[in-house]
N, C-alpha and C positions, 0 to 999 in steps of 0.2 A: 504492500499500499502505500502510494507517493503522498507526503507531509508537503505541499508545497502552500506557501503563502504569499501577500501582498503585509508588509513592515508600515505601518503609518504613524505618523508623529504631530505634532503642533508647531506651527514656524511662522515665518511673515509673510509668506507667497502661500497661497491657499490649489495653488495650480500645478505646481511642481513633485516630477518624479526624480525618484534616483534610483542607480540601479549601476554595478561595476559590470565594467567588460573589461574585454581583453585588450591592449595588452596589459596597461595599469591606469585602464579610468573610469572614474564616475562619471557616467551619462546623465547630463539634468536633460529632461523632458517635458516641454508645457503639456499639461494632462488635457485642457480645452482642447488645443491644437491639435492634437497626438504629433507633436512634433520636437526633433531633436533641438534644445536652443545653446548646449554648452556641453563642454567636456570640461570635467579637474584632472590633473595629472595626479596620480599619487606617486611617492615618493619611494615606497619600497617595494612595491610588487602588486600584482594583480589585487583586487578583494577576492577573499571570500565568505566574509563577515560583515555583515552593517546593523551598526544598534541608532537609532534617533535618542540624542539626549533628552530628559527632561525636561531639561530648562526651552527648549523649543528652538533653539540657537544649531543645535549642532548636528554630527554625524560622526561618528564613533566607527574606523572602520580597522578591522584588519585584515593583510596580506596572507598569501600562501611561502613565500618563500622568507626565513628563518621569524617566522609570525609576527612580520612586524602591524605594529596599532601607532593608526596613523588618527589626528582629531581634524574638520575639516569643517570651515567656520562657514555657515547656509549664508550670509548674507555679503560677505566678499568670494563666495565660492571656492575659497583657497585652502589650502593643507597648512594648518596653524600649528601643527605640532607632528614631529614623525621621530620613530624608534624601530627596534625591534628586540626580543623577547629571547632570540636562537642567535648561535654565532656562527661559525663556520666548521667548530668542530664541537658544536652545543647544541644539535636540535631540539627544539621545542614544540610537540604536535598538542595541538589544543583540540580536544574532544565535547567540549562546552563549552558554553558561556553566557554572563549577563551582568547589563552596566546597573551600579544602586544607582536606587534615587535621587541622591545625590551630584551624579554626574563625574563623582571625584575616583571613583571605582571601577576595577571589570573584575569580577569571580570568573576562575578560572577551570578546568579540570586543564592537566597537561601531563604530557609524557616526555621524561627528557632520554633521551640518546647521544652519551658523552662519546665520542669517537678516539680510540686509543690505538695506538701503533698497530696493531695487531686485530683489533677488533675494536664489537661498538657495544658499552654496556648501558642498557636501559634498563631504570628506576621503574618501578612499581607506579602506575595512576598517584597523584595528587592532587589537593586543592592547590589554588595559586590566588593572590590577593596581588594584584597590579593597582600600584597609583600612579594615575594620568599623570599625574603634579612630576611628580619625581622619574619619570618614566624609565619601571623598571618593576620588577616583581618585588614588592616589601617582605610578605610572610608565604609562607608553604605551610601545608598541614596536610599529613598523611589518610586517607580515606578510612573512616572507622569500619572494623571488622563485622561488624552487624550490616553494614551497606555490600558486603564485597561485590554481591552480586549488582549492583551498580556500576563494579568498572571506571568513576566516571564520566562513562556512556551517557548518554542522553539528552533533551531539550531543559534550561533552566530557567526559572522564574524565580524575583527577587519580592519579597511580600511588599506592601505600600512604605513601610518603616525601617525598612531594608536592614531588619532584625534576623530575617530567616530567606534560606536559600532553598528553591525548591527543585528536587530533583526528578524526572519523567522519565521509566523507563519498564521493568518489570512490573515493580512497584513506584510508589509516591515515597522518595525519600527527602525529610523537611531537614535541614541544618542550621545552626545555629553560625552566624556570621561573626562572631567575635572569634570563637574558637574549632569550629568546624564541628563541632561534637553535633550526632546523628540524634534530633531530639523528637522524632517523632518519622515513624514507618505503616505507610499506609496499604492493609496488601488489599490489591484491587480485584484479587478474585474470591478472595473471603475474609469479613462477612459481605462487605462492601454491595460486591454485585456480583453475586456466583456463576464463575466461567469469566469474567473480563480478564481479557487477553492487554490492550494498547490504548492507550488515549494521545492522539493527535492536536499537537498544540500549534498554536503560532510562533516563531521567536520573540516577538513581541506584542505588548498589546494590545488590540483593539481598541482604535481611539470610540468606536463606536458601542461597547462594551460599558457595563457598570464600571464606574472607580474600583480598583480593588477584585474584579472579579476577572476570568478566564472563562471561555464558554467555547469548546473543542466537540471536535466528533470522537466517539468509544466506540469499539468493537469487544466483541463478548461470542460464549460459545456456553451453550448451556450444558452443564457437566452431566446431566441425567440424558437426556437425549442428543445431547451435540450439537443442537442446531446455535448456528451463526446469525449474529444479530449486529445493528448498530445501533448507533442513536445520541442523544446528545448530551453533554456532560457540562454542568454547571459549578466552576471551584470557585470557593470565596479566598483567597488568598491572605485573610486577616484572619479569618475564626475556624478557620481549615475543615469548614463545609463543604462537602458536596454530592452533588445530586443527580441522579443518571438517571433517563428517558430514554426506554428502549423506541425506536422508530420504525424498521422494518428489516428485510432479511438481509444478510451481509451481503454486499455484494465482490470484484476480485480485486479493484484497487477503488481506494475514493481521498480524492484531495482534502483539507482543510477547511473551514469551515471559514465566511465572512459574515459578519452582520451589517444592514441596512443603516444607515443613520438612529432611528428610529426605533431600534433593536427588534420589530415586531416581526423581520424577513431574516432568512438566512441561507447560505447561499453555499456551493459544494457542484462536485464532477465526480458523475461514476465513472468506473473503465471497467469493462468485463472483454473478454476473447482477446486472442493474438494475432498480430500479423494483420494480414486479409481480415481476417473477422473482427479485428479490437471495436468496440463499441466505446465512444467518450459522451457523453450525455451530461448536461446543464441539470441540475434540481433545485429548484424553489422551496424552501419549507417554512410552515408556519409556527413561527416561534412559541406562539401561547401558549398552544396545543402540539408539539410537534411534527409534525406530519409532510409528506410530498403534497405540494398543490400543483406542482407544474414542474414538466421536464420537456427539453429536447436535446437534439443527438447535432454534433457540431463536428466537421474536424482535425478535431485533438492527434494531435504531434506524439512521437513513442515519448518523449521526457516534457512534461510543461509543468509550468505553476501557474496559482490561478490568483487573483486581485480582486479589488473592487476600486473604483474612483471615490475621490475624498466626499464627492456629493452622492453616493447610491448609485447613480444612475449609470454607468457600464461596470461589468464586467470585464476584468481582465485578463488575456491569455498569453504567458511571455515564458522566456529561458528557452536553454540548450538548445540555443542559436541566436541568431539575431532578428526576428520579428517579434514584434509585438501585435494580439489584436485584442480590439474590442468587441465588444457585443452589445447590444442594449439589454439594460437587469429585467426590462417589461417584457420584450416580445421574444430575447433570447436570439435576435437575429446579428450577424455581422455588423457595424457600421463603418469603422474604418480600419485598414492597419496600419502598421510602422517599420520600416526596415532602420534597425540605428545600427547596423555596420560593422556590429562586433559582437562575437559569442558571449551573450550575459552570464555571469557569473557568481552573482546575489540574486536576493528577494529586492525585488523593489521597495524602494521606501516613498510613500505619499507624502506630503507635506501639505495639512489644512490649515486654515487661520481659529 
């Protein structure tokens, strides 16, 4: 199943989209015109992850080579800070990460490989705290034995108060950001929702979601008759309350969820079949009483990401290539496409006012 998302932040211009692209560009797109309006040159390498800042002014990018970290000022559209976590002899591989609500720290899971004369010594995965002002890893913590299955991989979220790091994988693991001790493990398969398999989250908060909430797609399999289902998960990052609502039979693949500005409607894409028999469909979900109310097939590429424009009027299909397609969210018909002249390497960041 694919986890393909649109990241959304608040900033001065309500119509700009940002996406990483080869060779080391941050491509700036006018959302209303569906046109490339600028390119921001990154300093360390091609972007692999983008985090919009909570102060509405910056984008933090992590790049591929030597795990570079770059800060892009949205007003000037320039890189204002840049450094690397790795070196030629010390490779730092990032497994997951999240930006602290203060925009001062990055919480990462990292695996370090040290090059010796005759071998590489690979350390166990651990947590790392990156101070963006000091431009380095300032603290590291071993992953608790109780969370060994987590292994530093998965999707991360930080609670609104910055006190807890949520890690989503086979279970949900909640860590205290002061010392990274495991505070709570929420075992999805039992007893929260029998047969729970996976929760598919967006890498950044959806601005159309309620503050401190995460709304996502989940998969489950009934342990008695092994019937596979999908549904909607609502996660309160502050109170740790999670609600699961089954919607329908599971399909072969499904993208992450996008919410309309009024949170009454959700959008996703279902994927079934392979090669010439592959079928991709938009699904429109009534979020008040979760159920599919509309669907429409479209020509989906082999790999793609799903997004939603800031005004909620157009769905966006992009990624794994150089083209972006806009579909009307009401009719689900293609309205415009754009060639950005570069393979895209990150999720889109839409900039709202």
